[in-house]
C-alpha positions in Angstrom: 16.6 -29.5 27.6 19.9 -30.1 28.9 22.5 -26.9 29.0 25.4 -28.7 30.2 24.6 -31.4 27.8 28.3 -32.6 27.4 28.4 -32.9 31.0 31.3 -29.8 31.0 30.9 -28.7 34.3 33.7 -26.8 36.0 36.4 -28.6 34.2 38.7 -26.3 31.8 40.6 -27.9 28.5 42.7 -25.9 26.7 43.5 -27.6 22.9 40.7 -29.0 20.5 42.5 -32.8 21.2 42.0 -32.6 25.0 38.3 -31.6 24.9 37.5 -33.7 22.2 39.3 -36.7 23.9 37.5 -36.0 26.7 34.1 -36.1 24.8 35.0 -38.8 23.1 36.0 -41.1 27.0 33.3 -39.8 29.0 30.0 -39.5 26.6 27.9 -41.1 25.0 26.6 -39.4 21.7 23.7 -41.8 21.0 22.0 -40.5 24.3 22.3 -36.6 22.8 19.0 -35.3 22.1 20.9 -34.6 18.3 23.7 -35.2 16.5 27.3 -32.9 17.5 27.9 -30.4 15.3 31.2 -29.3 15.7 31.9 -26.0 14.0 34.4 -24.5 13.0 35.2 -20.0 13.4 37.7 -17.7 12.3 38.9 -15.1 15.5 39.9 -11.8 14.6 39.3 -10.1 18.1 42.2 -8.9 19.8 41.6 -10.0 23.2 39.3 -13.1 24.6 37.1 -10.2 26.5 35.9 -8.8 23.0 35.2 -12.1 21.8 33.6 -13.1 24.8 31.8 -9.0 24.4 30.6 -9.8 21.2 29.1 -13.5 21.0 27.0 -12.1 24.4 24.8 -9.6 21.8 23.3 -12.9 20.6 23.7 -15.8 23.7 23.7 -15.6 27.1 26.9 -16.5 28.9 26.1 -19.5 31.3 29.7 -20.7 32.2 33.2 -19.1 31.9 35.7 -22.1 33.0 38.9 -20.3 31.0 39.1 -21.8 28.0 35.2 -23.3 27.4 32.3 -21.3 27.8 28.7 -22.3 27.8 26.3 -20.1 25.9 22.8 -20.6 25.3 20.9 -18.1 22.6 18.9 -15.1 24.1 15.7 -16.9 22.8 16.4 -20.2 24.9 17.1 -22.5 22.3 19.7 -25.3 22.3 23.5 -24.2 24.3 26.7 -23.8 22.6 30.4 -24.7 23.8 33.1 -23.1 22.5 36.8 -23.8 23.0 38.6 -20.8 22.8 41.5 -20.4 20.6 43.2 -17.3 19.8 42.8 -17.2 16.2 40.5 -20.3 15.4 37.6 -21.1 18.1 35.2 -24.0 18.0 31.7 -24.4 18.7 29.8 -28.0 20.0 26.1 -27.6 19.6 23.7 -30.6 18.6 21.5 -27.8 17.7 20.6 -28.5 13.7 22.0 -26.5 10.7 18.6 -25.7 9.9 15.7 -26.0 12.0 13.7 -29.5 12.4 11.5 -32.0 14.4 14.9 -32.8 17.0 16.1 -29.3 17.4 14.5 -25.8 19.2 17.2 -23.7 17.3 19.2 -24.1 14.3 22.9 -23.0 13.9 21.9 -21.1 10.8 19.9 -18.8 12.5 22.2 -18.3 15.8 25.8 -18.9 15.4 25.7 -17.6 11.7 23.6 -15.2 12.0 25.5 -13.6 14.6 28.4 -13.9 12.2 27.5 -12.2 9.2 27.2 -9.0 11.7 30.0 -9.1 13.0 32.7 -8.8 11.1 35.9 -9.8 13.5 34.2 -13.4 13.8 34.2 -15.5 10.4 33.3 -19.0 9.3 35.7 -21.2 8.7 35.3 -22.1 5.0 36.0 -25.6 3.7 36.6 -24.5 0.1 35.0 -27.0 -2.6 38.4 -28.1 -3.4 39.1 -28.7 -0.3 36.4 -30.7 0.0 37.6 -32.6 -2.7 41.0 -32.9 -1.1 39.4 -34.5 2.0 37.4 -37.2 0.3 40.3 -38.2 -1.6 42.1 -38.5 1.7 39.4 -40.4 3.3 38.9 -42.9 0.3 43.1 -43.5 -0.1 43.2 -44.1 3.9 39.8 -46.7 4.2 39.1 -49.3 1.7 35.3 -50.1 2.3 34.6 -46.1 3.0 30.7 -45.6 2.0 29.8 -42.3 1.1 25.7 -42.2 1.0 24.9 -38.8 0.6 26.4 -35.7 -0.8 25.8 -32.5 -2.2 27.7 -30.7 -5.3 27.3 -28.0 -7.4 29.3 -26.5 -10.5 29.2 -23.3 -11.5 29.1 -22.5 -15.5 32.4 -20.3 -15.1 34.5 -22.5 -13.3 37.6 -23.6 -14.4 37.1 -27.3 -14.3 36.4 -29.9 -16.8 33.0 -31.0 -17.8 32.5 -33.6 -20.7 28.3 -32.9 -20.8 26.9 -29.5 -21.6 29.6 -27.4 -19.3 27.7 -24.0 -19.4 25.1 -24.9 -16.9 24.8 -23.8 -13.5 24.5 -27.4 -11.8 23.3 -28.8 -8.2 23.2 -31.6 -6.9 21.4 -33.6 -4.0 22.2 -37.5 -3.7 21.5 -40.3 -1.4 22.4 -43.8 -1.9 25.1 -46.8 -0.8 27.1 -46.0 -3.9 27.9 -42.3 -3.8 31.3 -42.3 -4.1 31.4 -44.0 -7.3 28.0 -41.8 -8.3 29.9 -38.7 -7.5 32.9 -39.3 -9.5 30.8 -40.0 -12.9 29.1 -36.3 -12.1 32.6 -35.2 -11.0 33.4 -36.6 -14.8 30.6 -35.9 -17.0 29.3 -32.7 -15.4 32.8 -31.3 -13.7 30.7 -30.6 -10.0 32.8 -30.4 -6.8 31.4 -31.4 -3.6 29.4 -28.7 -0.8 28.6 -31.8 1.4 29.6 -35.2 1.9 28.9 -37.6 4.0 31.5 -40.6 4.9 30.1 -44.0 6.8 32.8 -46.7 7.7 30.2 -49.7 8.9 30.8 -50.4 12.5 33.3 -47.6 12.8 32.0 -43.8 12.0 29.9 -42.1 10.3 30.2 -38.0 10.0 29.3 -35.5 7.8 31.4 -32.0 6.3 30.6 -29.4 4.4 32.0 -26.0 3.3 30.7 -23.6 5.7 32.7 -25.5 7.9 29.9 -27.7 10.2 31.3 -31.3 11.2 28.5 -33.3 11.9 29.3 -36.2 14.3 26.2 -39.3 13.3 28.0 -41.9 15.0 31.6 -42.4 16.1 33.9 -39.8 13.1 34.7 -37.6 16.4 38.6 -38.4 15.7 38.1 -38.1 11.7 36.3 -34.8 12.2 38.9 -33.0 14.5 41.5 -34.9 12.4 40.1 -32.9 9.5 38.8 -29.7 11.5 42.8 -29.2 12.5 43.5 -30.1 8.7 41.4 -26.7 7.7 43.2 -24.9 11.0 46.8 -25.4 9.3 45.9 -24.6 6.1 43.8 -21.0 6.8 47.0 -20.2 9.1 48.6 -19.0 6.5 45.4 -17.3 5.1 44.6 -15.4 7.8 48.1 -14.5 8.7 48.2 -12.6 4.7 45.1 -11.1 5.4 46.0 -9.3 8.6 48.9 -7.5 7.2 46.2 -5.7 5.5 44.7 -2.9 7.5 42.4 0.6 6.8 42.8 3.4 8.4 41.5 7.8 8.1 44.4 10.1 8.4 44.3 13.7 9.2 44.9 15.8 5.9 47.7 17.8 6.3 46.6 20.4 4.0 43.2 20.8 5.5 42.1 20.9 8.9 38.2 19.9 7.8 39.2 16.9 5.6 40.7 13.5 6.0 42.7 10.9 3.7 40.9 7.3 3.8 44.4 4.4 3.2 43.9 1.3 2.6 47.0 -1.4 2.3 46.0 -4.7 0.7 46.7 -8.5 0.7 46.5 -10.2 -2.2 45.9 -13.8 -3.8 48.5 -15.1 -5.6 47.6 -17.0 -8.5 49.7 -19.7 -10.2 48.2 -19.0 -13.5 47.8 -15.8 -15.6 44.1 -14.2 -15.0 42.4 -15.4 -17.9 39.7 -13.1 -20.1 37.0 -16.0 -19.0 37.9 -15.2 -15.5 37.1 -11.6 -16.0 34.3 -11.8 -18.0 32.9 -14.1 -16.0 33.8 -12.4 -12.5 31.0 -10.3 -11.7 28.1 -12.7 -12.8 29.8 -15.9 -10.8 30.7 -13.6 -7.5 27.5 -12.4 -7.5 25.9 -15.9 -6.9 23.5 -16.2 -3.2 26.5 -18.9 -2.3 29.1 -16.3 -1.4 26.8 -13.5 -0.3 28.5 -10.6 -2.5 26.8 -7.3 -4.8 29.3 -5.8 -7.2 28.9 -2.0 -6.9 31.7 -1.4 -9.1 32.8 -2.6 -12.0 35.7 -1.9 -14.3 37.4 -4.8 -16.8 40.4 -4.0 -19.8 40.8 -7.3 -22.0 43.2 -8.1 -24.5 46.6 -9.7 -24.3 47.3 -8.2 -20.1 43.2 -8.4 -19.2 42.9 -6.2 -15.5 40.1 -6.2 -13.6 38.7 -3.9 -11.1 35.9 -4.4 -8.6 34.2 -2.8 -5.7 32.5 -5.6 -3.6 29.2 -5.2 -1.3 28.3 -8.1 1.7 24.9 -8.3 1.2 24.4 -9.2 4.6 26.2 -6.4 6.4 26.6 -4.3 3.3 30.4 -3.6 4.3 32.6 -3.0 1.0 35.6 -4.3 -0.2 37.6 -3.6 -3.3 39.9 -6.0 -5.8 42.4 -4.9 -8.0 44.4 -7.4 -10.6 48.3 -6.5 -10.7 50.6 -9.3 -12.7 49.6 -12.5 -11.8 47.9 -10.9 -8.4 44.4 -9.8 -7.3 45.4 -7.3 -4.3 42.4 -6.9 -2.4 41.8 -3.4 -0.4 39.9 -3.3 2.8 37.3 -0.5 3.7 36.3 0.6 7.1 33.5 -1.8 7.7 35.1 -5.0 6.0 35.4 -8.0 8.1 37.5 -11.3 8.3 34.2 -13.5 6.8 34.1 -11.2 3.5 37.9 -11.8 3.2 38.2 -15.5 3.5 35.2 -15.7 1.2 36.8 -13.8 -1.5 39.7 -16.4 -1.0 37.0 -19.2 -1.5 35.9 -17.8 -4.6 39.6 -17.5 -5.9 40.2 -21.0 -5.4 37.2 -22.3 -6.3 36.6 -20.3 -9.4 39.8 -19.1 -11.5 43.0 -21.1 -9.4 42.6 -24.1 -7.3 46.2 -24.2 -6.7 46.3 -19.4 -5.4 47.6 -18.7 -2.0 47.6 -15.9 0.1 50.2 -13.5 0.7 51.3 -9.9 1.5 51.8 -7.3 0.3 55.3 -5.7 0.2 
């Protein structure tokens, strides 16, 4: 297995555009051991070295070129390049998302496992609503686009119209060249939204996008994938800015030397529409779906003309806690000592997918 599979050597690149230009012009992607996966992440470390120190818990650092790092899992599985960014590092690997015959490692059990246990690193979540925007954007740009494969799902509690039997959870995996027409029919009839889509333009490109921020380059498609990653970064930048205004600290109790007082300053999700009773009634069951990775340890609700909810969520992997309280047209999110950036992003994506696709993240003044 070639560790430096993109032949970077000692070169350094300071931007996603420059590194992707190098790959496009100098590397024959069809000669790689597998498809090139480009994986977006969200960084909450306060320094580059702190991020590297964290990654070295799961990876061996093979090369440090300044902004480009070559990493290998401690088990010697397929390597990763990391293009450093203060807020949104991007990883490049030929490892598959799951273990397979062409890969001795997989993204889920290496990079994503590390992220699950590291509160200062998160996945570059692409919400289902944003995935649908990506689909419409690409279809509008290219008249002859084909969607030969897609996965889609619907939670029965989601605020999306479905003509047929809306009170069912649905999960669809589809493979055929009429995927675009089939997806539109499924969306119209059953109210599903995509979690993965493969886009193909005959003799031009083929690439795949999934909601966990993995962009798979099957043939060509690097330019389109980089464009979509940059759009996703632009979308997440304002969200992360709002999340970063929150904080959790423990202060000494001036009235008692032997005790301390925890204080949490929230960030908020501003709803375009008022919180509905069904949003509150469905919240506990919906957010405990395996996809979101939470369990609910405490839940209080108030119905009537001004419905209200208050909940404490526990991360299913690292047991970090976060509290949510509704107020007016907002959901306030209160961090706890072990709250991580990935948890905050998942809560935001839950709200935009399940409650209000036009919700936006804001600081609490």
